[in-house]
All heavy atoms as TSV, in Angstrom:
chain	resi	resn	atom	element	x	y	z
A	1	MET	N	N	64.836	103.889	111.525
A	1	MET	CA	C	66.015	103.370	110.874
A	1	MET	C	C	67.212	103.559	111.810
A	1	MET	O	O	67.976	104.500	111.685
A	1	MET	CB	C	66.229	104.109	109.549
A	1	MET	CG	C	67.309	103.529	108.709
A	1	MET	SD	S	67.277	104.137	107.031
A	1	MET	CE	C	68.240	105.599	107.166
A	2	ASP	N	N	67.341	102.674	112.770
A	2	ASP	CA	C	68.447	102.724	113.720
A	2	ASP	C	C	69.698	102.102	113.104
A	2	ASP	O	O	69.618	101.120	112.362
A	2	ASP	CB	C	68.089	101.969	115.002
A	2	ASP	CG	C	66.965	102.632	115.767
A	2	ASP	OD1	O	66.861	103.867	115.671
A	2	ASP	OD2	O	66.205	101.927	116.433
A	3	ALA	N	N	70.849	102.657	113.436
A	3	ALA	CA	C	72.116	102.120	112.941
A	3	ALA	C	C	72.286	100.681	113.416
A	3	ALA	O	O	71.993	100.356	114.555
A	3	ALA	CB	C	73.268	102.979	113.420
A	4	ASN	N	N	72.722	99.804	112.518
A	4	ASN	CA	C	72.923	98.409	112.888
A	4	ASN	C	C	74.268	97.868	112.390
A	4	ASN	O	O	74.455	96.670	112.305
A	4	ASN	CB	C	71.760	97.537	112.390
A	4	ASN	CG	C	71.599	97.555	110.882
A	4	ASN	OD1	O	72.388	98.133	110.154
A	4	ASN	ND2	N	70.553	96.915	110.406
A	5	MET	N	N	75.197	98.781	112.068
A	5	MET	CA	C	76.509	98.356	111.593
A	5	MET	C	C	77.599	98.978	112.464
A	5	MET	O	O	77.555	100.165	112.776
A	5	MET	CB	C	76.744	98.771	110.137
A	5	MET	CG	C	75.902	98.006	109.173
A	5	MET	SD	S	76.348	98.182	107.441
A	5	MET	CE	C	76.872	99.824	107.270
A	6	GLY	N	N	78.584	98.151	112.807
A	6	GLY	CA	C	79.717	98.617	113.580
A	6	GLY	C	C	80.791	99.223	112.692
A	6	GLY	O	O	80.710	99.191	111.453
A	7	GLY	N	N	81.829	99.762	113.313
A	7	GLY	CA	C	82.898	100.440	112.593
A	7	GLY	C	C	83.659	99.545	111.634
A	7	GLY	O	O	83.969	99.932	110.506
A	8	LYS	N	N	83.990	98.328	112.066
A	8	LYS	CA	C	84.731	97.407	111.201
A	8	LYS	C	C	83.899	97.022	109.973
A	8	LYS	O	O	84.410	96.953	108.862
A	8	LYS	CB	C	85.135	96.154	111.961
A	8	LYS	CG	C	86.178	96.407	113.015
A	8	LYS	CD	C	86.492	95.141	113.781
A	8	LYS	CE	C	87.400	95.449	114.953
A	8	LYS	NZ	N	87.635	94.267	115.776
A	9	ASP	N	N	82.639	96.761	110.199
A	9	ASP	CA	C	81.729	96.401	109.105
A	9	ASP	C	C	81.644	97.538	108.089
A	9	ASP	O	O	81.701	97.314	106.881
A	9	ASP	CB	C	80.351	96.086	109.677
A	9	ASP	CG	C	79.401	95.449	108.678
A	9	ASP	OD1	O	79.835	95.121	107.565
A	9	ASP	OD2	O	78.228	95.259	109.031
A	10	ARG	N	N	81.542	98.754	108.585
A	10	ARG	CA	C	81.449	99.912	107.697
A	10	ARG	C	C	82.734	100.091	106.890
A	10	ARG	O	O	82.692	100.370	105.696
A	10	ARG	CB	C	81.134	101.161	108.500
A	10	ARG	CG	C	79.736	101.122	109.085
A	10	ARG	CD	C	79.484	102.261	110.010
A	10	ARG	NE	N	79.064	103.435	109.240
A	10	ARG	CZ	C	78.619	104.542	109.780
A	10	ARG	NH1	N	78.560	104.654	111.091
A	10	ARG	NH2	N	78.252	105.552	109.023
A	11	LEU	N	N	83.880	99.919	107.547
A	11	LEU	CA	C	85.164	100.046	106.860
A	11	LEU	C	C	85.297	99.013	105.745
A	11	LEU	O	O	85.714	99.340	104.628
A	11	LEU	CB	C	86.325	99.913	107.847
A	11	LEU	CG	C	87.727	99.951	107.237
A	11	LEU	CD1	C	87.985	101.295	106.577
A	11	LEU	CD2	C	88.760	99.643	108.295
A	12	ILE	N	N	84.928	97.776	106.033
A	12	ILE	CA	C	84.998	96.722	105.020
A	12	ILE	C	C	84.099	97.057	103.836
A	12	ILE	O	O	84.484	96.890	102.680
A	12	ILE	CB	C	84.627	95.355	105.632
A	12	ILE	CG1	C	85.724	94.920	106.609
A	12	ILE	CG2	C	84.402	94.301	104.561
A	12	ILE	CD1	C	85.356	93.739	107.476
A	13	ARG	N	N	82.908	97.551	104.110
A	13	ARG	CA	C	81.988	97.906	103.024
A	13	ARG	C	C	82.534	99.046	102.165
A	13	ARG	O	O	82.381	99.034	100.946
A	13	ARG	CB	C	80.616	98.283	103.589
A	13	ARG	CG	C	79.851	97.086	104.095
A	13	ARG	CD	C	78.589	97.518	104.818
A	13	ARG	NE	N	77.937	96.395	105.427
A	13	ARG	CZ	C	76.790	95.879	104.997
A	13	ARG	NH1	N	76.166	96.409	103.976
A	13	ARG	NH2	N	76.266	94.842	105.602
A	14	VAL	N	N	83.168	100.022	102.799
A	14	VAL	CA	C	83.764	101.125	102.037
A	14	VAL	C	C	84.867	100.596	101.128
A	14	VAL	O	O	84.936	100.930	99.944
A	14	VAL	CB	C	84.297	102.233	102.972
A	14	VAL	CG1	C	85.174	103.205	102.225
A	14	VAL	CG2	C	83.139	102.962	103.640
A	15	LEU	N	N	85.743	99.758	101.680
A	15	LEU	CA	C	86.848	99.216	100.888
A	15	LEU	C	C	86.348	98.357	99.724
A	15	LEU	O	O	86.840	98.482	98.591
A	15	LEU	CB	C	87.793	98.407	101.782
A	15	LEU	CG	C	88.536	99.207	102.848
A	15	LEU	CD1	C	89.335	98.271	103.754
A	15	LEU	CD2	C	89.424	100.260	102.217
A	16	VAL	N	N	85.377	97.505	99.987
A	16	VAL	CA	C	84.824	96.651	98.934
A	16	VAL	C	C	84.123	97.501	97.871
A	16	VAL	O	O	84.300	97.286	96.667
A	16	VAL	CB	C	83.855	95.601	99.520
A	16	VAL	CG1	C	83.053	94.909	98.433
A	16	VAL	CG2	C	84.633	94.580	100.334
A	17	GLY	N	N	83.338	98.469	98.304
A	17	GLY	CA	C	82.626	99.336	97.360
A	17	GLY	C	C	83.582	100.114	96.473
A	17	GLY	O	O	83.402	100.180	95.255
A	18	LEU	N	N	84.624	100.698	97.074
A	18	LEU	CA	C	85.600	101.452	96.281
A	18	LEU	C	C	86.365	100.549	95.321
A	18	LEU	O	O	86.636	100.936	94.179
A	18	LEU	CB	C	86.569	102.190	97.205
A	18	LEU	CG	C	85.982	103.359	97.987
A	18	LEU	CD1	C	87.018	103.915	98.951
A	18	LEU	CD2	C	85.463	104.436	97.055
A	19	ALA	N	N	86.705	99.348	95.776
A	19	ALA	CA	C	87.405	98.402	94.902
A	19	ALA	C	C	86.533	98.024	93.704
A	19	ALA	O	O	87.020	97.992	92.560
A	19	ALA	CB	C	87.808	97.162	95.685
A	20	MET	N	N	85.271	97.743	93.956
A	20	MET	CA	C	84.366	97.364	92.864
A	20	MET	C	C	84.206	98.502	91.858
A	20	MET	O	O	84.257	98.275	90.643
A	20	MET	CB	C	83.008	96.945	93.422
A	20	MET	CG	C	83.037	95.644	94.180
A	20	MET	SD	S	81.438	95.232	94.909
A	20	MET	CE	C	80.497	94.841	93.454
A	21	ILE	N	N	84.029	99.704	92.353
A	21	ILE	CA	C	83.862	100.849	91.451
A	21	ILE	C	C	85.147	101.107	90.682
A	21	ILE	O	O	85.120	101.388	89.481
A	21	ILE	CB	C	83.406	102.091	92.243
A	21	ILE	CG1	C	81.982	101.873	92.754
A	21	ILE	CG2	C	83.483	103.342	91.383
A	21	ILE	CD1	C	81.514	102.912	93.744
A	22	GLY	N	N	86.293	100.995	91.364
A	22	GLY	CA	C	87.579	101.178	90.688
A	22	GLY	C	C	87.795	100.164	89.579
A	22	GLY	O	O	88.263	100.509	88.483
A	23	LEU	N	N	87.446	98.920	89.836
A	23	LEU	CA	C	87.582	97.886	88.812
A	23	LEU	C	C	86.623	98.126	87.646
A	23	LEU	O	O	86.963	97.866	86.491
A	23	LEU	CB	C	87.347	96.506	89.424
A	23	LEU	CG	C	88.433	96.021	90.384
A	23	LEU	CD1	C	87.980	94.762	91.116
A	23	LEU	CD2	C	89.736	95.789	89.647
A	24	ALA	N	N	85.450	98.634	87.940
A	24	ALA	CA	C	84.496	98.951	86.874
A	24	ALA	C	C	85.010	100.108	86.031
A	24	ALA	O	O	84.902	100.096	84.799
A	24	ALA	CB	C	83.129	99.289	87.456
A	25	MET	N	N	85.598	101.111	86.688
A	25	MET	CA	C	86.121	102.265	85.951
A	25	MET	C	C	87.317	101.871	85.074
A	25	MET	O	O	87.512	102.443	84.007
A	25	MET	CB	C	86.520	103.375	86.926
A	25	MET	CG	C	85.330	104.027	87.588
A	25	MET	SD	S	85.798	105.269	88.800
A	25	MET	CE	C	86.385	106.549	87.721
A	26	ALA	N	N	88.077	100.879	85.530
A	26	ALA	CA	C	89.217	100.392	84.750
A	26	ALA	C	C	88.774	99.384	83.702
A	26	ALA	O	O	89.603	98.840	82.973
A	26	ALA	CB	C	90.247	99.760	85.678
A	27	ASP	N	N	87.490	99.125	83.628
A	27	ASP	CA	C	86.886	98.185	82.681
A	27	ASP	C	C	87.448	96.766	82.837
A	27	ASP	O	O	87.655	96.054	81.867
A	27	ASP	CB	C	87.056	98.682	81.245
A	27	ASP	CG	C	86.020	98.064	80.312
A	27	ASP	OD1	O	84.949	97.656	80.810
A	27	ASP	OD2	O	86.286	97.983	79.105
A	28	LEU	N	N	87.694	96.391	84.084
A	28	LEU	CA	C	88.190	95.046	84.362
A	28	LEU	C	C	87.079	94.070	84.726
A	28	LEU	O	O	87.225	92.872	84.529
A	28	LEU	CB	C	89.231	95.087	85.483
A	28	LEU	CG	C	90.520	95.839	85.155
A	28	LEU	CD1	C	91.402	95.941	86.386
A	28	LEU	CD2	C	91.263	95.146	84.013
A	29	ILE	N	N	85.990	94.573	85.275
A	29	ILE	CA	C	84.894	93.674	85.645
A	29	ILE	C	C	83.561	94.079	85.005
A	29	ILE	O	O	82.531	93.508	85.307
A	29	ILE	CB	C	84.732	93.567	87.173
A	29	ILE	CG1	C	84.419	94.911	87.817
A	29	ILE	CG2	C	85.943	92.938	87.801
A	29	ILE	CD1	C	84.079	94.819	89.293
A	30	GLY	N	N	83.591	95.037	84.145
A	30	GLY	CA	C	82.379	95.454	83.447
A	30	GLY	C	C	81.476	96.317	84.314
A	30	GLY	O	O	81.838	96.725	85.413
A	31	PRO	N	N	80.282	96.568	83.829
A	31	PRO	CA	C	79.366	97.471	84.535
A	31	PRO	C	C	78.849	96.926	85.867
A	31	PRO	O	O	78.336	97.684	86.680
A	31	PRO	CB	C	78.223	97.676	83.541
A	31	PRO	CG	C	78.292	96.523	82.609
A	31	PRO	CD	C	79.734	96.116	82.545
A	32	TRP	N	N	78.986	95.636	86.113
A	32	TRP	CA	C	78.528	95.074	87.380
A	32	TRP	C	C	79.270	95.679	88.563
A	32	TRP	O	O	78.766	95.676	89.686
A	32	TRP	CB	C	78.695	93.558	87.403
A	32	TRP	CG	C	77.683	92.883	86.551
A	32	TRP	CD1	C	77.874	92.359	85.308
A	32	TRP	CD2	C	76.301	92.691	86.856
A	32	TRP	NE1	N	76.700	91.843	84.827
A	32	TRP	CE2	C	75.718	92.030	85.759
A	32	TRP	CE3	C	75.513	93.017	87.946
A	32	TRP	CZ2	C	74.369	91.697	85.732
A	32	TRP	CZ3	C	74.169	92.678	87.915
A	32	TRP	CH2	C	73.606	92.030	86.819
A	33	GLY	N	N	80.455	96.199	88.341
A	33	GLY	CA	C	81.222	96.800	89.421
A	33	GLY	C	C	80.558	98.016	90.030
A	33	GLY	O	O	80.849	98.384	91.173
A	34	TRP	N	N	79.670	98.645	89.274
A	34	TRP	CA	C	78.978	99.827	89.804
A	34	TRP	C	C	78.024	99.468	90.934
A	34	TRP	O	O	77.527	100.350	91.639
A	34	TRP	CB	C	78.267	100.573	88.685
A	34	TRP	CG	C	79.255	101.233	87.784
A	34	TRP	CD1	C	79.664	100.807	86.561
A	34	TRP	CD2	C	80.014	102.409	88.066
A	34	TRP	NE1	N	80.633	101.645	86.064
A	34	TRP	CE2	C	80.859	102.643	86.968
A	34	TRP	CE3	C	80.070	103.283	89.147
A	34	TRP	CZ2	C	81.742	103.718	86.915
A	34	TRP	CZ3	C	80.944	104.353	89.096
A	34	TRP	CH2	C	81.768	104.558	87.983
A	35	ILE	N	N	77.783	98.194	91.145
A	35	ILE	CA	C	76.982	97.763	92.297
A	35	ILE	C	C	77.719	98.112	93.588
A	35	ILE	O	O	77.126	98.136	94.664
A	35	ILE	CB	C	76.668	96.255	92.198
A	35	ILE	CG1	C	75.711	96.024	91.027
A	35	ILE	CG2	C	76.079	95.706	93.477
A	35	ILE	CD1	C	75.399	94.578	90.752
A	36	GLY	N	N	79.003	98.429	93.477
A	36	GLY	CA	C	79.780	98.863	94.639
A	36	GLY	C	C	79.214	100.103	95.309
A	36	GLY	O	O	79.579	100.423	96.438
A	37	ILE	N	N	78.318	100.788	94.635
A	37	ILE	CA	C	77.660	101.947	95.239
A	37	ILE	C	C	76.791	101.514	96.422
A	37	ILE	O	O	76.682	102.238	97.410
A	37	ILE	CB	C	76.818	102.694	94.171
A	37	ILE	CG1	C	77.754	103.345	93.155
A	37	ILE	CG2	C	75.894	103.714	94.803
A	37	ILE	CD1	C	77.058	103.940	91.953
A	38	VAL	N	N	76.223	100.334	96.351
A	38	VAL	CA	C	75.333	99.852	97.416
A	38	VAL	C	C	76.063	99.730	98.756
A	38	VAL	O	O	75.577	100.272	99.761
A	38	VAL	CB	C	74.648	98.526	97.006
A	38	VAL	CG1	C	73.854	97.937	98.154
A	38	VAL	CG2	C	73.775	98.729	95.774
A	39	PRO	N	N	77.219	99.042	98.822
A	39	PRO	CA	C	77.892	98.999	100.123
A	39	PRO	C	C	78.392	100.367	100.587
A	39	PRO	O	O	78.458	100.634	101.792
A	39	PRO	CB	C	79.045	98.017	99.928
A	39	PRO	CG	C	79.178	97.801	98.478
A	39	PRO	CD	C	77.871	98.172	97.859
A	40	LEU	N	N	78.730	101.256	99.657
A	40	LEU	CA	C	79.143	102.603	100.053
A	40	LEU	C	C	78.000	103.361	100.721
A	40	LEU	O	O	78.189	104.022	101.745
A	40	LEU	CB	C	79.646	103.391	98.846
A	40	LEU	CG	C	81.029	103.040	98.326
A	40	LEU	CD1	C	81.354	103.889	97.100
A	40	LEU	CD2	C	82.076	103.212	99.384
A	41	VAL	N	N	76.822	103.275	100.145
A	41	VAL	CA	C	75.657	103.970	100.710
A	41	VAL	C	C	75.287	103.382	102.069
A	41	VAL	O	O	75.027	104.119	103.025
A	41	VAL	CB	C	74.456	103.928	99.734
A	41	VAL	CG1	C	73.185	104.417	100.402
A	41	VAL	CG2	C	74.759	104.732	98.494
A	42	SER	N	N	75.279	102.050	102.163
A	42	SER	CA	C	74.916	101.444	103.450
A	42	SER	C	C	75.952	101.785	104.527
A	42	SER	O	O	75.602	102.001	105.682
A	42	SER	CB	C	74.730	99.929	103.323
A	42	SER	OG	O	75.942	99.292	103.035
A	43	ALA	N	N	77.237	101.863	104.147
A	43	ALA	CA	C	78.267	102.252	105.116
A	43	ALA	C	C	78.085	103.706	105.540
A	43	ALA	O	O	78.255	104.038	106.712
A	43	ALA	CB	C	79.659	102.043	104.526
A	44	ALA	N	N	77.748	104.569	104.603
A	44	ALA	CA	C	77.545	105.980	104.924
A	44	ALA	C	C	76.357	106.159	105.870
A	44	ALA	O	O	76.398	106.996	106.776
A	44	ALA	CB	C	77.332	106.787	103.649
A	45	LEU	N	N	75.323	105.364	105.679
A	45	LEU	CA	C	74.139	105.462	106.536
A	45	LEU	C	C	74.313	104.715	107.854
A	45	LEU	O	O	73.616	105.003	108.828
A	45	LEU	CB	C	72.911	104.908	105.804
A	45	LEU	CG	C	72.458	105.664	104.563
A	45	LEU	CD1	C	71.309	104.919	103.891
A	45	LEU	CD2	C	72.052	107.075	104.908
A	46	GLY	N	N	75.208	103.718	107.859
A	46	GLY	CA	C	75.374	102.895	109.055
A	46	GLY	C	C	74.230	101.933	109.259
A	46	GLY	O	O	74.031	101.400	110.349
A	47	TRP	N	N	73.500	101.661	108.206
A	47	TRP	CA	C	72.295	100.840	108.287
A	47	TRP	C	C	72.229	99.892	107.108
A	47	TRP	O	O	72.458	100.289	105.962
A	47	TRP	CB	C	71.071	101.746	108.287
A	47	TRP	CG	C	69.772	101.024	108.383
A	47	TRP	CD1	C	69.233	100.443	109.495
A	47	TRP	CD2	C	68.840	100.796	107.334
A	47	TRP	NE1	N	68.028	99.886	109.188
A	47	TRP	CE2	C	67.764	100.090	107.859
A	47	TRP	CE3	C	68.824	101.114	105.985
A	47	TRP	CZ2	C	66.673	99.702	107.113
A	47	TRP	CZ3	C	67.742	100.741	105.224
A	47	TRP	CH2	C	66.674	100.040	105.794
A	48	CYS	N	N	71.940	98.627	107.388
A	48	CYS	CA	C	71.827	97.618	106.346
A	48	CYS	C	C	70.432	96.991	106.411
A	48	CYS	O	O	70.054	96.426	107.440
A	48	CYS	CB	C	72.900	96.546	106.539
A	48	CYS	SG	S	72.787	95.179	105.369
A	49	PRO	N	N	69.669	97.062	105.322
A	49	PRO	CA	C	68.320	96.491	105.351
A	49	PRO	C	C	68.323	94.970	105.502
A	49	PRO	O	O	67.404	94.406	106.093
A	49	PRO	CB	C	67.710	96.923	104.018
A	49	PRO	CG	C	68.861	97.273	103.149
A	49	PRO	CD	C	69.955	97.725	104.045
A	50	VAL	N	N	69.359	94.296	105.002
A	50	VAL	CA	C	69.438	92.838	105.156
A	50	VAL	C	C	69.643	92.482	106.626
A	50	VAL	O	O	69.030	91.543	107.134
A	50	VAL	CB	C	70.570	92.260	104.277
A	50	VAL	CG1	C	70.730	90.771	104.506
A	50	VAL	CG2	C	70.313	92.543	102.808
A	51	TYR	N	N	70.502	93.225	107.316
A	51	TYR	CA	C	70.696	93.002	108.745
A	51	TYR	C	C	69.387	93.217	109.494
A	51	TYR	O	O	69.064	92.469	110.407
A	51	TYR	CB	C	71.743	93.963	109.309
A	51	TYR	CG	C	73.183	93.600	109.038
A	51	TYR	CD1	C	73.536	92.543	108.211
A	51	TYR	CD2	C	74.210	94.332	109.609
A	51	TYR	CE1	C	74.857	92.233	107.964
A	51	TYR	CE2	C	75.535	94.028	109.380
A	51	TYR	CZ	C	75.851	92.971	108.559
A	51	TYR	OH	O	77.156	92.664	108.331
A	52	MET	N	N	68.647	94.262	109.122
A	52	MET	CA	C	67.391	94.551	109.788
A	52	MET	C	C	66.407	93.393	109.608
A	52	MET	O	O	65.790	92.941	110.567
A	52	MET	CB	C	66.764	95.834	109.248
A	52	MET	CG	C	65.495	96.231	109.975
A	52	MET	SD	S	64.543	97.489	109.127
A	52	MET	CE	C	64.040	96.636	107.664
A	53	ALA	N	N	66.294	92.891	108.378
A	53	ALA	CA	C	65.363	91.803	108.101
A	53	ALA	C	C	65.738	90.532	108.857
A	53	ALA	O	O	64.868	89.769	109.288
A	53	ALA	CB	C	65.303	91.532	106.603
A	54	ALA	N	N	67.051	90.317	109.028
A	54	ALA	CA	C	67.522	89.102	109.728
A	54	ALA	C	C	67.625	89.305	111.231
A	54	ALA	O	O	67.912	88.377	111.964
A	54	ALA	CB	C	68.883	88.706	109.159
A	55	GLY	N	N	67.417	90.533	111.706
A	55	GLY	CA	C	67.502	90.820	113.126
A	55	GLY	C	C	68.942	90.850	113.631
A	55	GLY	O	O	69.194	90.575	114.802
A	56	LEU	N	N	69.881	91.162	112.765
A	56	LEU	CA	C	71.305	91.200	113.129
A	56	LEU	C	C	71.771	92.636	113.380
A	56	LEU	O	O	71.169	93.584	112.908
A	56	LEU	CB	C	72.155	90.605	112.006
A	56	LEU	CG	C	71.893	89.159	111.628
A	56	LEU	CD1	C	72.692	88.782	110.394
A	56	LEU	CD2	C	72.235	88.252	112.780
A	57	SER	N	N	72.878	92.732	114.106
A	57	SER	CA	C	73.512	94.017	114.315
A	57	SER	C	C	74.977	93.779	114.647
A	57	SER	O	O	75.298	92.909	115.447
A	57	SER	CB	C	72.856	94.785	115.463
A	57	SER	OG	O	73.551	95.999	115.692
A	58	THR	N	N	75.874	94.544	114.004
A	58	THR	CA	C	77.294	94.461	114.324
A	58	THR	C	C	77.731	95.695	115.111
A	58	THR	O	O	78.902	95.856	115.401
A	58	THR	CB	C	78.148	94.328	113.055
A	58	THR	OG1	O	77.930	95.470	112.209
A	58	THR	CG2	C	77.822	93.064	112.299
A	59	ARG	N	N	76.781	96.523	115.436
A	59	ARG	CA	C	77.056	97.758	116.168
A	59	ARG	C	C	77.371	97.436	117.622
A	59	ARG	O	O	76.661	96.677	118.280
A	59	ARG	CB	C	75.842	98.668	116.097
A	59	ARG	CG	C	76.073	100.021	116.677
A	59	ARG	CD	C	74.904	100.929	116.375
A	59	ARG	NE	N	74.853	101.906	117.451
A	59	ARG	CZ	C	73.756	102.330	118.029
A	59	ARG	NH1	N	72.601	101.888	117.616
A	59	ARG	NH2	N	73.809	103.200	118.976
A	60	GLU	N	N	78.448	98.033	118.118
A	60	GLU	CA	C	78.814	97.857	119.507
A	60	GLU	C	C	78.076	98.891	120.352
A	60	GLU	O	O	78.139	100.066	120.056
A	60	GLU	CB	C	80.327	98.000	119.685
A	60	GLU	CG	C	81.091	96.901	119.003
A	60	GLU	CD	C	82.170	97.447	118.095
A	60	GLU	OE1	O	82.451	98.643	118.137
A	60	GLU	OE2	O	82.701	96.647	117.298
A	61	GLU	N	N	77.424	98.447	121.346
A	61	GLU	CA	C	76.629	99.350	122.191
A	61	GLU	C	C	77.432	99.835	123.353
A	61	GLU	O	O	78.252	99.297	123.902
A	61	GLU	CB	C	75.380	98.633	122.675
A	61	GLU	CG	C	74.627	97.995	121.550
A	61	GLU	CD	C	73.394	98.758	121.135
A	61	GLU	OE1	O	72.911	99.569	121.922
A	61	GLU	OE2	O	72.941	98.553	120.034
């Protein structure tokens, strides 16, 4: 499980994940907002299974 996400990609995922969870907690978008946990976890790991399946990487070498 090699890292395949760059810094900008990870930052965007953190922001989107936190926004989704915040909206869910405020009951503005319902329970679907808790899906924001997925981008948070992938950002924390630096690895995205969809990128792996597609052979993509945003990581700068």
